[in-house]
N, C-alpha and C positions, 0 to 999 in steps of 0.2 A: 504492499499500500503506500508503504513513503516514496517508494522506488517511480511509482506513477504519480506522484505528486507534484514531485521533481521535477520529473521529465515534463510533466505538463507547464511548467514554468519556466521551464527551460528557454525559451525563444526570448525571455527578457534578460536571460543572462549571459547566453553564449549565440553568436550569430552561425545558423543554419546555411550551407553553402547548395545551391543547386547547378550542377555542373551540367550543359546540355553539348550533346554532340556539335560540332561544329559544321557549318552549313558549307556545301560543295559549290561552289559558283561557277566550275568548269564544266566544260563539254562532258567531259568522262564520266558516265554516270556509274562504272563500275569502280568509282574508287569512292563511294559512299562511305566505305569501313574507316577510311582515314580519317574521318568527322568522329568519330567513336572512338577511334585510337588517341586521340587528342584529349577528347573526353574523358578517357580513362587513364591516362596519364596524370592529369591535372586532378581527379579526384584521387587519385592513390597518392601525388605527393602533399596534398590537402590533409587526407584522413595520418597519414606517416607523420605528422606534426601535431596527432590529435584535435585536427582541426575537423569539425563536425560537417559531414555533408550525406547529402539524399543518396539513396541507393538509385542504381538503372533500373529495378524494378518498382521503386515508387514513382521514379520519373515517367516510365512507360506505361505506367495505371494513370499518371495522370494524362497523357497523350490520349489513351483511350478515351476518359469521362470526358476529355473537352473536344473529341474529335479531332487531333491534330495529327497530319503524316509526317513521323519523321523523317522523311527523306525531302520534304520540302523546306525552304529557304521560310524562315514564321519572321513575320515583322515585328517590332520592338514591343508591339500592345500584346502580341500574343505568348511573345518570351515572359512580359511582366505577370500576365493571365495564368500560365503556367508557374510561375514563381507565386504566386497569392493561392494558387489551389493547393499548395505543396508546403505552405506556410516558411517558404523560405526567406531568409533575409538580404542573403545577397546571392545575383545570378552571375557565372562567369560563361560568357556564350563566346561566337566568334564565326569565321567564315575562312574559307584556304582556296585557293586557285591553283591551279596547272597547268604549266606549260609544257607540251610535247617537247621531246628534244629535236633539235634540225638534223638533218642527214650528217653533217661534219660533226654532231655531239653527241650521236648516237652510242659509240663504240665504247664513250666514255661517262655518261649520263643516261639514268632514265625518265629524266625530266626535271622539271624545278617546281617546287611548290613556295610558295607567299603564303602565309598564316596571319590571320589576326586574332585578336582576342580581346574582349570586352568585357568590364566588371559593371555590373548594376545594384547599386544599394538600394534594396525595396524597403528598408525601415525608415531610410534618409530621404529618400524620392533623389538620389544623386547619383551622376554616373561616375565611374571611376576611371581608372586610365585606358587607354588604347596601346596595344604592343602590338609588335608585328616580329614576325621571323620569316628567313630565305634562305632557300638551300635545295638539294639535290633530292629526289624522293628516294632513293637508295639511303641517304643519311637521316632519315626521318627519324629514327631513334634519338639522336642528337637536339636536332629541331624540335621536338615534343619533348623533351627533357628541358630544355631551355627554356619554354613559352611556359611548363609547370612550374620551373623554378623562379621566374619572373612573376606569378601568379600568387607563389607562396610567399615572394619577398614584400608584396604590397598586401598580402591578407595578414602577416604576422612577422613583422619586418625586424623584431627585437628577438625573435626565438630562433629565425628561419638559419640553413647554415651555409656559408659561404658558398657560390656556385662549384667552386672546386672540390669541398666536399661533398655536394650533393653529385656532384657526375660520378664521385669515385662510387658512391653505393650503388651506383646503376651503369652495370655496364652498358656499351651501344648492341643493342640486338638487332639481328638482322631483318631487313624489310618484308622479306618473305617469310620468315617467324611471325613477326608481328600482325600481318595481313591474314596468316591462318588463325592465329590465337582471336583477331578479332572476330573473323566471320565464325568461329565456332563459340563466341559469346554470343552471336546474334542470330544461331542456326535454331532452326523449330525443334528438332529431336535429337535423342540423344545417341543415336548414332553417325549423325553429321556431325555434331559437337565431338562424339570420340576421334572421329577421322581428323578433323580440323586440329584439333588439340595435338594429335600423335603427331600432325605432319610437324607443327611447330614446333614441337620439342624436338625431331628428327632434325630440321633447318640447322636450330640452335640451341642445344642440350643445357646452355646456360641460363634459359629462358624461366626465370623463376615461378612468373605468374601461369606460364602454360603446364610446366611441373605441377602445379598445384592442383588446377584443372583437370589434366589427363589424370592425375592420383584419385581425384573425386571421383571420375567416371570408372576408374577400375575398382573403386569402393563401392559403387553403386552396383556394379557386376559382380561384386562378392569375389573378384581376384586379389585377396589380401595383401599378396606378397608385392605383386607389381603396384600395387598402390603404395606399399610402404616404400617400395625403393624410388618412385616418383614425389611423394611428399617429403622423402628426408630430403630433395634438394631443393626445397623453398627455401630461400635467403632469409635470414634474421631480422632484414631491413624489412622486405616485402608487409603489407598491411596485413596479409593472411597466414603471415607465419603462427600465430599462435592457432589459427582455425586447422593450420595443415598438421599442428603436433597433436591436435586433439585427433583428428581422425589417424594420424600415425599411432596415438596411442591405443583407437579401435583395433585399426590393422594387426598392429603387433598383439594384442589381445585375444583376437583371434586366430592367429597364428602360433598360441600358446605361449607367446614371450613375454609374460607376465611383468618380468623384471624391465624390460625396455619398455614395455606399456606404460609401466608406472613413472618411468622416467619421463617419458613424453608428457603423461597428464601432469608431473609435476612441474613442467617447465609452464606450461598455461598455467596451472592456479596459484603458482606462485606471481603473476604477473594479473590475474583477470581471476578474482575469487567467486567463479561462476557455480550455481549450484549445481546444475550437471557434471561441472569438471569434479568436483566434491565427490560427488555420486562417483564416479569414474576411479577415480584415486583410491578409493574405498575400495572399488570391485577389483583392483589390480592390489590393493594390500592384501585383500582376503585371498588372494589365489596364492601369494606368496607367505602366507601365514603372518603378516605384522600385526601384530597388537594393535597398531593403530588405526583399523580398517572400523572399528565401530565410532571412534573419533571423528572420521572423515565424513562418515554417511552422518551423526548428529551434527556437524555443518550444514550439512545439504537441505537436513531438515529444518535445522533453525532458518534457512535461505526461504524454504517454501513447505512448511508443515503442511500443507494441502495436497500434495503429490505422494499417492501411494506408493511409488516404486523405492523413493527413499524411507519408508517406513518397514518396507517388506526386505528390504537388504539390514536396516537395522537391526531387524525381527533374528533376519540371518544370521549376524555376525552374534547376536547374543546367543542363538540355538547353538551354536558352534561351540561357544564358553560354556556352553551346560548352564545359563542362566535362563531357566525357561520358562518361570513367571514374566519376567520384564520382555523376554522373545516374545509370548503369548500377547501381551498388551499392544506390541508394535504391530503384529499380524491382525489383531483385532481394528487395527487405526487403520490399514492395508484394508480391511472389508469393509469398514467406516467408507472409504473415500470411492472403492472398486466392489460392490458386493459378489459380483464375479467371479471374482478371482479363485482360480481351484486352486492353483498354488498355496496361498494364503491360506486356505481353507487347509487343504492336509497340512500344510506345516503348525498352523494353530491348533488341529487334532492330535499331530505330534506330541506339542508342547503339552497337553492337554494329560495325554495319555503318558507323560514323563520318559518317552522313548529315549533310548541312548545313542547317542551319537558318537558314527564310526565312521572315524577317520578313512578317507580312501573310498568310500562305498558310495556307489551311484546314487542311494537314497539320502546319502546327508552332503556331498560335495556339489562343486558346480551351479549352486542357485543365484548367484550373483545377479542382479539387474543392470546393464547399462543403459546408459543414455547418448544418444545418437545423434542430436539434436544441438547443434551450437551456436550461441546468440549473446553476443557480446554488445551488441550495440545498444540496449540500454545500460547496460553498465559505463559503457565509455559516454552516455548522456549522463548519465548522476555523477561520474568525475569530473566532467565539464562543468556542472553547476556546483559543486563541491572546492574543486579547484579550478577557478575560472582563470583564463591563459591572458597572461599582459600581452599587449599587442604594441 
């Protein structure tokens, strides 16, 4: 409840940014992906410095609600309407043009991009700076990184890293890899996404964001080993690093690497103490017989006492310790929240019959419940409220 109240008051305390795809003003319609890539680069740049940004999913929902086509150039009035629909405080948008290479230039370049970015402050009803970048298409990674850094300098000049430091964190990814990655983000089906992300990683194995997305695709396909291989390659400076570690922990857990799983979950919970992560820390601890498992489950319950799985896991940890009466209380709490829970009913019966715990037995081991959904946005919003960023 506290989180909801603070999040509701957040717009008065911390600016929320909407990053729109840049408009393609060239005649090359197959270059629409560049506008999305620029939006992604700027959004990740701001998020990496704890600036609150609206997700691409939120933006697409606003497009649908206002019947706006993403492949058309938007008027300034429509840009503002989108921002107002999403309660954004500031909007970053822009445009790009593409000049094909001449016959003489063709061996050396794929063409030239000119990018123009603009910031609008909806809260103050003022326009921010307009800034440009010019360079070759094959140099897109450098161009969009510089545009993103310039945006960050305007948004948070006191805390933004130097351009040299910013570039050092972000290797120049090949343009073919960027194109496949963005096309994967925009693809409609899981198979199409898998194909594009796989190609992006093949073209440039260093591509952290593409490794994250491909790892998630493998995870969804229950290919735990391949998922772990790609999720391990997500860079620490990537805004999805913690989420990657979360799913790496799940993948390792499925591979019975419980020590590695615990290490992955620990890396997340130390930075973002989410209920679902504490729950999974407890599950991995339970599998390696760490006595701290119950304490971890208790932390998950403290954060969300209404979740039946947290109570079940706490009951199961107590059951394994032979503390049957408090275990029974937790299984009852589970059934209060999910009356049809068969496992909780069975475990409650075992507690009431005072059935002995037999280690390494199929009826006593491996009942821990994992959480597979990772949501840190609300926690980041709360952090922004409690620790407002100096600008």
